[in-house]
N, C-alpha and C positions, 0 to 999 in steps of 0.2 A: 511276023506280028499277027500270024493268024493262027501261033501256035501259045498265044502270049493268055495270061487265064487272068480275068477280068477278077476284080475284087469287090467291085461295087462302093457302095458307099461304106469308107472305115467307122469303125467307133473311136469319139476321139474322148482322151479320157479327161474329165472335166478335175481341174486344181487351180488352186490360187494362181496366181500370175506372182511370182516373186519383187519383179523390181516396180516402184511406184508410177511410173514412169510409162512403162510397158501397159499398165493396168489402167491409170486413164485413159491410155490412146485405145484400149479395146472397150472400155467403157463409152465412150465415146462413138467408136464406130458402130458398136452394136446397140446404144441406143436409139440412135435414129430408124431401124431395121424394125427393133421389136417395137416401138411406139405406131412406125407404117403396118407391120403385121396386125396391132389388135385394132387401128382404123379401118384393117380391110376385113377384120372378122366382126366388125359390127356391121359394117355395109351389108357383106354378102350373109350374114344371118341373123339379122334384123336385132341382135340381143344388145342389151345396155355392157358395153364392155369399159374398163376404166385400168387405168394403169398409172401407178406412182411408182418415181424412180427418185431415189438420193445418190448424187455422184461421191467420189470418195470424200471432195473438199465438202459436201454438207448442201450442195445446192437442189431445190426439188426442181423434178420432171414431172410431167403428167401429159396423159392424153385419156382424152372419154371421148365413149359415144353420146351421151349428155354431159349433164353437170356432174366433175367427180365428187362434189358434194351431195348430189342426190345419190350418185350410185352405193355412197358411202352410208348413207342415211337409209338407203334398201337393205343394203347388207346389216346394219348393225339391229335395223328394226326385224329382219328376219332370223336373225343370231337371239334376238331377246323370244321371239316366238317360240322358235323350238326350246330354250333355256325352260321356260314354261311353261310348256307344253309336256316336258322332259318332267318335272318336279308335278305337275298336277298327275302325270300317271304312277309315279312312285309314288304321292301322296295316295293316291285309289288302290293302288297296289298294296300299300302300307295297313291300311285301314282293312279292307277286305282279310289279311292275313290277323291284325288282331280281334276282328270278329270270328275268324275258324277259331284262333285260339281260347275264346270267350267263350264260345259255344263247348267244346271241349273241354274247360275247363269246367262248367253246368254240369256235363254230362259226369264228369267223375266225379264231385261233388254229389249227384243223386246217387251215385255206385256205391258211393260212402257210406251215404244215410240208411242205403237198405241194410 
């Protein structure tokens, strides 16, 4: 025993479970653990956490530190604000470039007139 080499945690290759029944059993076992871990993370960190799962049969499962609808709403609102902010930045950059081109064109026109 003293000469044994310990490997520690071995990396497990993730791949689709071939047999449907085995996949359903694995989902059932892992679902509870995942939902418990999400709840634990929310309690320990004070963050809003939401998890939505759909079983192979299409049945929905969810766990959230507050209402899952509230979390989805905040997420979508944040995405919308990011999207709008991006377009404002791109729009202002585009206008700045157009203004620079306009000035260059005016300069070239003045040089041609001389």
